[in-house]
C-alpha positions in Angstrom: 15.4 -13.5 -1.6 16.2 -13.3 2.0 14.4 -12.6 4.5 14.7 -11.3 8.4 12.7 -9.6 11.4 14.5 -6.6 12.6 13.8 -5.0 15.7 13.6 -1.5 15.6 13.0 -0.2 19.4 10.0 1.5 20.3 8.2 3.6 18.6 5.8 6.7 19.9 2.8 6.7 17.8 1.3 10.0 15.6 -2.2 9.8 17.9 -0.8 8.8 20.9 0.4 5.5 22.6 3.6 3.6 22.1 4.9 0.4 21.1 7.9 -1.3 22.5 9.9 -3.4 20.6 8.4 -2.7 17.5 9.4 -5.8 14.7 9.8 -5.2 11.1 9.7 -7.9 8.6 11.5 -7.8 5.4 12.2 -9.2 2.3 14.8 -8.4 0.1 15.6 -9.5 -3.8 18.9 -8.3 -5.5 22.3 -6.9 -3.8 22.7 -3.4 -2.4 25.6 -2.6 -5.0 29.0 -0.2 -3.7 27.8 2.8 -3.1 24.4 2.1 -2.1 22.5 3.8 -4.9 20.1 1.2 -6.3 17.6 0.2 -3.1 14.0 0.2 -4.2 11.1 -0.3 -1.3 8.0 -1.4 -2.2 5.3 -0.8 0.3 2.4 -3.2 0.3 -1.2 -2.6 -0.3 -4.1 -2.9 2.6 -3.6 -7.2 2.8 -0.5 -7.5 1.3 2.9 -8.8 2.8 6.8 -8.2 2.4 7.3 -10.6 -0.6 6.8 -8.5 -3.6 8.0 -10.6 -6.0 5.4 -12.9 -5.3 1.9 -10.4 -5.1 3.7 -8.0 -8.1 5.5 -11.0 -10.3 4.9 -8.9 -13.3 6.8 -6.2 -12.2 9.3 -7.6 -9.6 11.7 -10.2 -11.2 14.5 -11.3 -13.8 13.5 -9.1 -16.9 10.7 -7.3 -15.1 10.7 -3.5 -14.8 12.2 -3.8 -11.9 15.3 -6.7 -12.3 16.9 -7.4 -8.7 20.0 -8.1 -11.3 19.6 -4.0 -11.0 18.0 -3.1 -8.3 17.8 -4.1 -4.3 14.3 -4.5 -4.0 13.2 -4.1 -0.5 9.6 -5.5 0.3 8.3 -4.6 4.2 5.6 -5.9 6.3 3.4 -3.1 7.2 3.3 -2.2 11.1 -0.2 -2.9 12.3 -0.3 -6.2 9.9 -0.4 -9.9 10.1 2.5 -11.5 8.2 5.8 -10.9 10.4 6.1 -7.5 11.6 4.2 -6.2 15.0 0.6 -5.9 14.8 -2.8 -7.1 16.8 -1.4 -10.7 17.0 1.5 -9.6 18.9 2.1 -10.1 22.4 1.3 -7.2 24.2 3.4 -6.3 27.5 0.9 -8.7 30.0 1.8 -11.4 27.1 -1.3 -11.5 25.8 -2.1 -10.5 22.2 -2.9 -6.8 21.5 -6.2 -8.0 19.7 -8.6 -4.7 19.5 -6.0 -3.0 22.0 -3.8 -2.6 19.3 -3.4 1.3 19.0 -4.5 3.9 16.2 -1.8 3.5 14.0 -0.7 6.1 11.1 0.5 5.9 7.3 2.7 8.1 9.1 3.9 5.1 11.9 4.4 2.7 9.1 7.0 4.9 7.3 8.7 6.1 10.7 8.8 1.7 11.7 10.5 1.4 8.0 12.9 3.8 7.9 14.2 2.3 11.2 14.5 -0.9 9.5 16.3 0.1 6.7 18.6 1.9 8.9 19.6 -1.7 10.2 19.8 -2.9 6.7 22.4 -0.4 6.0 20.3 1.7 3.6 20.5 5.6 3.5 18.9 6.7 0.4 16.2 4.9 -1.7 16.1 5.5 -5.5 12.6 4.7 -6.0 9.5 4.1 -3.6 6.8 2.8 -5.6 3.8 1.0 -4.0 -0.2 1.3 -4.8 -3.0 1.8 -2.5 -2.1 1.9 0.9 1.3 1.0 -1.0 0.7 4.6 -2.6 0.1 6.0 0.9 3.2 5.6 2.2 5.3 5.9 -1.0 4.2 9.6 -1.2 4.5 9.7 2.8 8.1 8.9 2.7 8.1 11.8 0.1 6.7 14.2 2.2 8.3 13.6 6.1 12.0 12.3 4.5 12.4 13.8 0.9 16.1 14.0 1.3 16.5 10.0 1.8 13.8 9.5 -1.4 14.7 10.2 -5.3 11.5 9.6 -7.0 8.2 8.2 -5.3 5.5 6.7 -7.5 2.2 6.8 -6.3 0.0 4.1 -8.1 -4.1 4.5 -7.2 -3.9 6.8 -4.8 -3.8 10.5 -3.7 -2.6 13.0 -1.2 -5.9 12.0 1.3 -8.6 9.6 1.9 -11.7 10.3 0.6 -15.1 10.3 2.5 -16.3 7.7 0.1 -13.4 5.7 1.1 -13.7 6.1 4.9 -17.0 5.4 4.5 -16.5 2.0 2.9 -14.1 1.2 5.7 -16.2 1.8 8.4 -18.8 -0.5 6.8 -16.2 -2.7 6.5 -15.1 -2.7 9.9 -18.4 -3.1 11.4 -18.9 -6.3 9.7 -16.3 -7.3 11.7 -17.0 -6.2 14.9 -20.5 -7.2 14.5 -19.4 -10.6 13.6 -15.9 -11.4 14.9 -16.0 -15.2 13.9 -16.9 -14.3 10.1 -17.8 -11.0 9.5 -14.0 -10.7 7.9 -15.9 -12.6 5.1 -18.7 -10.2 4.6 -15.9 -7.1 4.8 -14.0 -9.0 2.3 -16.6 -8.9 -0.2 -17.3 -5.4 -0.1 -13.9 -4.6 -0.7 -13.7 -6.8 -3.5 -16.9 -4.6 -5.0 -14.7 -1.4 -4.5 -11.4 -2.9 -6.4 -13.4 -4.3 -9.7 -15.4 -1.8 -12.0 -19.2 -2.3 -13.4 -17.6 -3.0 -16.7 -15.5 -5.6 -15.8 -18.2 -7.8 -13.7 -20.4 -7.1 -16.5 -17.7 -8.8 -18.8 -16.6 -11.8 -16.3 -20.0 -12.9 -14.8 -23.0 -10.6 -16.1 -26.5 -12.6 -15.2 -24.5 -15.8 -15.3 -25.2 -18.9 -12.9 -22.8 -20.4 -11.0 -20.1 -22.0 -12.8 -19.8 -24.7 -10.1 -23.5 -25.7 -10.5 -24.6 -24.0 -7.1 -28.2 -22.4 -7.1 -26.9 -18.8 -7.4 -25.2 -16.3 -9.7 -22.0 -16.4 -11.1 -21.1 -13.3 -9.2 -22.2 -14.8 -6.1 -19.7 -17.6 -6.0 -17.0 -15.2 -7.1 -17.4 -13.3 -3.7 -17.8 -16.7 -1.8 -14.6 -17.6 -3.2 -12.5 -14.7 -2.8 -14.1 -14.5 1.3 -13.2 -18.1 1.9 -9.4 -17.0 0.8 -9.6 -14.6 2.9 -10.5 -15.7 5.7 -7.7 -18.3 6.3 -4.5 -15.7 5.6 -5.9 -12.1 7.1 -6.5 -11.5 10.9 -9.4 -9.3 11.5 -7.8 -7.2 13.7 -5.1 -6.5 11.8 -7.6 -5.6 8.8 -9.2 -2.9 11.3 -5.8 -1.2 12.0 -5.2 -0.8 8.6 -8.1 0.4 7.4 -8.1 3.0 10.4 -4.6 4.1 9.4 -5.6 4.2 5.3 -8.9 6.8 6.5 -6.3 8.8 9.0 -4.2 10.0 6.0 -4.0 13.4 4.9 -0.5 14.8 3.6 -2.3 17.9 2.1 -1.5 20.6 5.0 2.3 19.9 3.5 1.4 21.9 0.8 0.7 25.3 3.1 4.6 25.1 4.1 6.0 28.6 3.1 7.4 29.1 -0.3 11.0 30.0 0.6 11.1 26.8 2.7 9.8 25.0 0.0 12.4 25.9 -2.8 15.3 25.4 -0.5 14.4 21.6 0.0 15.8 18.8 -2.2 12.5 16.9 -2.9 12.1 14.0 -4.4 10.4 13.4 -8.4 7.0 12.1 -7.9 4.6 10.4 -10.2 1.0 10.1 -9.7 -0.7 7.1 -11.7 -4.2 7.0 -11.9 -6.6 4.2 -13.0 -9.3 5.3 -15.8 -11.7 2.8 -13.7 -11.1 3.4 -10.6 -14.2 4.3 -8.7 -12.4 4.4 -5.3 -9.3 6.4 -5.8 -11.3 8.5 -8.8 -8.5 9.3 -11.6 -9.2 13.3 -11.7 -8.5 12.9 -7.4 -5.2 11.7 -8.2 -4.8 14.1 -11.0 -5.7 17.1 -8.5 -3.1 15.7 -5.9 -0.5 15.7 -8.7 -1.3 19.2 -9.5 -1.2 20.1 -5.8 2.2 19.4 -5.1 3.8 20.2 -8.6 2.6 23.9 -7.2 3.9 23.1 -3.9 7.7 22.6 -5.8 8.1 19.1 -6.3 8.8 17.5 -9.5 4.9 16.0 -9.8 3.5 14.3 -12.7 0.2 12.4 -14.0 0.1 9.4 -15.8 -3.4 7.3 -16.3 -3.8 3.3 -16.8 -6.0 2.8 -18.7 -8.0 -0.3 -17.8 -11.4 -2.1 -16.7 -10.0 -3.6 -14.1 -10.8 -0.8 -11.5 -8.4 -0.2 -8.5 -7.1 -3.7 -8.4 -5.7 -2.6 -12.3 -2.4 -2.3 -10.7 -2.3 -5.8 -9.6 -4.2 -7.6 -12.0 -2.7 -5.6 -15.5 1.0 -5.3 -14.1 2.2 -5.9 -18.1 0.1 -2.8 -19.0 1.5 -0.9 -15.7 5.2 -1.3 -16.4 5.1 -0.4 -20.2 3.4 3.0 -18.7 6.1 3.2 -16.3 9.3 1.9 -18.5 10.4 4.9 -19.5 10.1 6.8 -15.9 12.2 3.7 -14.3 14.6 4.1 -17.4 15.5 7.8 -16.0 17.1 6.3 -12.6 
């Protein structure tokens, strides 16, 4: 793995405002081949980072679905995050961290910053963009905004707009943070964890068992506390606010309104939408419907379903199952 931080210059934001001296923190695995045709971008989910082989070990690595001996795998920390790219913890022009003054960014802004970083790396075309959740939104935004630069996109546990339920849950999590700047991130994480898991999984793992560490509480309460402990140490609350707002603003359905003759002349990437059977945050029926809308718009778009009781987190929790589901698609590349 090689890591670098790339200055991509000034970025005018979709919803107004401007960021100067934007940095993108990049991790790369493998080598770009002679004709530069083997680049794969892996955008991360809400709280991920650029080191994609660390949090998606079952999918990326030697003898895995995306083997760096064959593919040039690229991870870029999202604009607004706290793991090396420009975000709320970055110094503003006055020298102090942006904090709550950080302007609102969208998924489109995140992707535009990525395009500039890839240009600096000499990557003009991507064989594949693949991601889950917020990463899936980025993959789809790439396909919509830069179809000439992407041959394939795989959108996992995500669809073409964030739902009312998703927006509402994100709003509650932001309220937790804004109402308690010191510890609200803990409550926000607990809410998020519950949206990532299924009822069946919680019943199976925890049921009504008492806490496994012997404390006077239910085991599921201890689980949530443990997740909050880990998250509080690693996540900047202001970045969490910024990225959940980016998710909420995501809606690429207007692209379907383009005139049919324009769609027919465009070179469009192949799209694969992966729903998760037990996901209630991004319901599989909504993912399936999004695939149908893109197919009707002239894309080579198909729906696949990952069977799992893990809920939304299945793309991370069961990478081997996901890899088996996608094996034919990757072989097709």
